[in-house]
N, C-alpha and C positions, 0 to 999 in steps of 0.2 A: 340389138343384142337378142339372141334367141338360143334356145336349147330344145333338143328333141329326144324323145324316147319312144321307140316303136312308132305308133300312129299319133302320139300326143306331142304337143309342142307348147312352149311358153315363149313370149317375146315381150320386149319393152323397147319403145322408141321415144325419143325426146328431141325437142327443138326449142330454141329460145332466141331472144334478140333484144336489142337496145337501140333506141333512136332518140336523137335530141335535135331540136330546132330552136333557133333564137333570132331575135331581131332587136336592133338598137337604132333608133331614129332621133334626129333633132329637127324640130319644126320651128321655123322662124315666123313670128307674128309681128304685128305693129307695136305691141307692148313689150314683148320679151321673147326669148327662145325657150321652147319646151323640149324636154327630153323624155322619150318614151322607150321602154325596153320590155321585152317579154321572152320567156323561155318555156318550152314544153318538153317533157321527157316521158318516154314510154318504155317500159320493160315488160316482156312477156315470156311465158314458158308454156309449152304444151307437151304432154306425155301420154302415151298409150301403154296399157298393160293388158295382155290378153292370153287366153288359153285356147289352143287350137286342136282340132282333130282332123286327121287326114282321111278323107272319104274313100279314096282309091288311088292306085298306081297302075299305070298302063305302060307297057313296054313300047319303045319306039324302035323301028328298024334301024340297025346300024348305030345305035346309041347305047352307051354304057349305063346312063341314068334314065329312069322312066319319067313319063309325064305324071304329075301328081296334082290332085285337087282336094282341097280341104275347106273347112269352115272354122271360124273362131268367134269368141265372144269375150268381152272385157270391159274396160272403162277408159275413158279419155278425161284427163285432168287438165284444166286450163287455169292459168294465173295471169292477171294483168295488174300493172301498177302505173299510175299516171300522176305526174307532178307538173303543175303550172305555176308560174310566178310572173308578176308584172310589176313595173315600177314606172312612175310618171312624176313629173314636176318641172319646175323652172330651173334652167341651168344656173348653177351657182347659188341656188336658194333651196327652199323646202322641197322635199321629195315625199311621195307616198308610195307605199308598196303593199302588195297583197299576194298571197300564195294559197294554193289549195292542192291537196293530194288525196288520192283514193286508190284503194286496192280491192280487187275482188277475185274470187276463185270459185270454181265449181267442177263437179265431176259428172259426166254423162255416160250412160252405157253405150257400147258400140257392138255391132255384129258385122261380120264380113266373110268374104271368100278369099282363098289364097290358092294360087296355082304356080307350079314350077315346071319348066320345060327345058330340056337340055339343048343348047345351041351347038356346042362342041362337047367332046367327052369331059373336058376340064372346065367348061364354062356353061352355066345355066342361067336362065332368066327367071327371076322370082317376082311375082306380082301379088300385091294385096290391095283389095278395095273394100271399103266399109261404109256403113251408114252409122254415123255417130252424131251426138249433139242433137237430140230429138226435139228441140224447140224450147221456147221460153217456159212452158208449163212444167216440163220435167226439170229444167234448170232451177226453177224456184223451189222445187221440193228437195233437190239434192244440193243446192247452192249453199255456200258458206261465206258470208260477208267478212272480210278480213279487217280492214281498218279504214277509217275516214277521218280526215283532219283538214280543217279549214282555218286559216289565220286571217283575221280581219285586217283591213287597211291600217297602217301605222300613221297616226296623226300627231306624233310627239313634236314635230318641228313646225306645226302650224299648217295653214292652208296654202298650197302653192299658188292658187289664183290670187291671193292677197299679196304675194311676194312681187307680183308684177307692178304694184302700185295701185292701180284701179282697173276695173273692167269697163268696157264700153257702156255708156248710159249710166255710169256710176252705180252699177249693180254689184252687190256683194254676194258671192256664192257661199252658202252655209257649209 
């Protein structure tokens, strides 16, 4: 989305996404069958907000629109959210589960150049290139930690290793 007035312009761009991956496995052993499951989820969003200035316009032969070149400065905001969960235990007996989640966000300055050239009278090519996200040092000054949550393993049903009856060598896992 963008708006222009004379040589000045403002624009905002955004992109986001979601990904989820999971696995569920059964592992047969001499003593029992184990069940292991894990899921990971990722959400992200990136947004640019900038103010631009058109340095110049140059006429092109046979074209209605001129070639233009400009610069812009603004900020890039990034947000990430990650959730992990895992579960393991003996099939038909005690299970243990754990989960963790974290969110983080930061804003970095960006600077760039923008040019526009007419391909046809009603069609033009608009290009923006920028340098943004100036590294970890700047991120730590401008960053904002959102939320962190970790849930410890649940042990209300007992130890799944003991549900097998006994371990090799009569060892007991704490």
